[in-house]
N, C-alpha and C positions, 0 to 999 in steps of 0.2 A: 504494500500500500504506500510505502514511503516513496517508491519510484514514481507512482502516479502523482503524488503531491509535488514532487520535484519537477515533473514534466509540466504540470499545470502552472507552477510558479514560473518556470522558464518561459512558457507561452505568454504569461501576463507581463513579462518584462520587455517584450518586443514593443517597439515604438508604435503608437497609435492604437494598441489593443485597449478596448473599452470594457469588454466583458468576455468571460469564458464561462459557458453554461453546459452542464451535463444533464441530459434529459433522458428519462426512461422510455421504454417502448410505448407507453401510454401518452407521451407528450407532457409529462409532469417533470418539472425541474427537480432533480435529486441533489444537485450541487449548484445552487444559484450563485451568481457572480456578485462579488463585493463591488459596491459602487453603482449598482443598477437596482432600482427599486423593485419590489416584489411584483407590482402590476406589470411593469415593462418586461421583467424576466418571464412572467407567465405568458405574456403576449408573444414574445419571441419563441418560447418553448412550444407553445401550441401551434403557431403558424408555420414555423420552420420544420417542425416534425411532420406536419401534414404535407408540406411541399416536398420534403425529402422522401416521404412514402410514395407520393405521386411520381416523383422523378425515378425512384427505384422501380415502380410499376411500369413506367414507360420503357425503361432500359430492358426489363425482363420481357416485355411484350415484343420489342423489336428483336431480341435475341434471348431466348429462354436460358441459355447457358452463361449469360453475362449478368453482372450485378453492379450496382452503384458503389463506387469506391470513394468519391469525393464530390462535393457540390460547392461551387463558388458563385456568389451573387454580389454584384456591385451596383450600388445606387449612387446618387449624387453625394449623399452624406455618409454612407457606410459601405463596408465590404463585409459580407457574412460568409464565413467558411464553415462547412459542415462535413464532419468525418463520421459517417454512419458505421455502426457495428450491429451485431445481431441483437443485443439487448439495450443499447443506448445510442445517443447521438452526442457528439462533442461539437458545440457551436461556439465559434469565436467571432466576435463583432469588433471591427476595427475601423478607425478613421483613415480612409485612404489618402487624405490630403497631408498627413503627417509625413514629412520627409525622413528617410532612413539614415 
């Protein structure tokens, strides 16, 4: 478990990272991000998990032997990166305007 904590802390130190959220398969945050209020965390968790499920479904429909491995969404204000797993999603929200 310490390895997971270290990895999460390392991700949080990257420039522009605003939130790191771990969501279970039901779309409920099991590890909310510090610095993001509960309402916003739950909105990201619910909506991004639905989007990731739909993206996974599209990938599998196109090729039943393929699967979603990573999803990246960029808007004017944020870049949202999603790493899906069998039991959870790792969601990272960052500000793309912060220079590295």
